[in-house]
C-alpha positions in Angstrom: -12.3 16.9 12.2 -8.2 17.2 12.8 -7.4 18.0 16.1 -3.9 19.3 17.3 -3.4 16.5 19.5 -2.3 14.7 16.3 0.0 16.2 16.0 1.5 16.4 19.5 1.7 13.3 19.2 3.2 12.4 15.9 5.9 15.3 16.1 6.6 16.1 19.1 10.3 14.6 19.4 10.7 17.0 16.8 9.5 20.1 17.9 10.9 19.6 21.6 13.7 18.0 21.1 14.9 18.2 17.0 15.4 14.6 16.2 14.7 13.7 13.5 10.7 14.0 12.2 9.1 10.3 12.3 6.9 9.2 9.3 3.8 9.6 11.4 5.0 13.6 11.2 5.3 13.6 8.0 2.9 11.9 6.7 0.5 14.1 8.7 2.2 17.5 7.2 2.0 15.6 3.7 -1.8 15.3 3.8 -2.2 18.5 5.6 -0.7 20.5 2.7 -2.0 17.9 0.0 -5.9 17.7 1.1 -6.4 21.6 2.3 -6.1 24.9 1.6 -2.8 26.8 2.8 -4.3 29.3 5.0 -6.3 26.5 6.7 -3.2 24.0 6.8 -0.7 27.1 7.7 -3.3 28.0 11.0 -4.3 25.0 12.4 -0.5 23.8 12.9 0.4 27.4 14.2 -2.1 26.5 16.9 -0.9 22.7 17.0 2.5 23.7 17.6 1.8 26.1 20.7 -0.5 23.1 21.9 3.2 21.0 22.5 4.7 21.7 25.9 8.4 22.6 25.3 8.1 22.9 21.6 10.5 24.7 19.5 9.7 27.7 17.0 13.2 27.1 15.4 12.1 23.1 14.7 8.9 24.1 13.7 10.3 26.3 11.0 12.3 23.8 9.9 9.8 20.9 9.9 8.2 20.9 6.1 11.9 20.6 5.1 13.0 18.0 7.3 10.0 15.9 6.0 10.6 16.9 2.6 7.0 18.7 2.0 6.8 21.3 0.5 5.2 24.3 2.3 3.4 27.9 0.9 3.7 28.6 3.7 6.7 29.2 6.9 5.6 27.5 10.2 6.8 30.3 12.2 4.6 32.1 15.2 4.3 35.5 13.7 3.7 34.3 10.4 0.1 36.0 9.0 -1.2 32.8 7.3 -4.1 34.5 5.5 -0.9 36.0 3.9 -0.1 32.6 2.4 -1.4 31.1 -0.9 -4.8 29.4 -1.3 -3.6 26.7 -3.2 -1.1 23.8 -2.0 2.5 23.6 -3.5 1.8 20.1 -4.0 -1.5 20.5 -5.8 0.6 23.2 -8.0 2.7 20.2 -9.2 0.6 17.7 -9.4 -1.7 19.8 -12.0 1.5 21.0 -13.8 0.7 24.7 -12.8 4.5 25.3 -11.3 7.7 23.2 -12.1 8.8 20.5 -11.0 10.2 21.2 -7.0 13.2 19.5 -5.1 12.4 17.2 -2.4 8.7 16.8 -2.9 8.7 12.5 -2.5 5.5 12.9 -0.8 3.6 15.5 -3.3 3.0 12.4 -6.0 1.6 9.3 -3.4 -1.8 9.3 -2.2 -1.8 9.5 0.7 -5.2 8.5 3.1 
């Protein structure tokens, strides 16, 4: 089971200082958003961000965009994750159910 500490270890520099997110952080986001439904990914990331000492929600809000990973939900402290669409935007795009999105470089990669 994925633990919030994984987000802390790979995404903390961005969440605290706004420095460019590194590959492990972006891969983690892409994997979460591609493998599990958005309501679960959203809840997990909200919880995980809260555990990062010195985190800044302004940075958290933009992390998907900085990584080029489309998200079906805003990553904010107050967003109700139960309101996000259940299927990830990567799945929509890859299954041809939605027009191609900009910046979807991670959606077409096979992620383990």
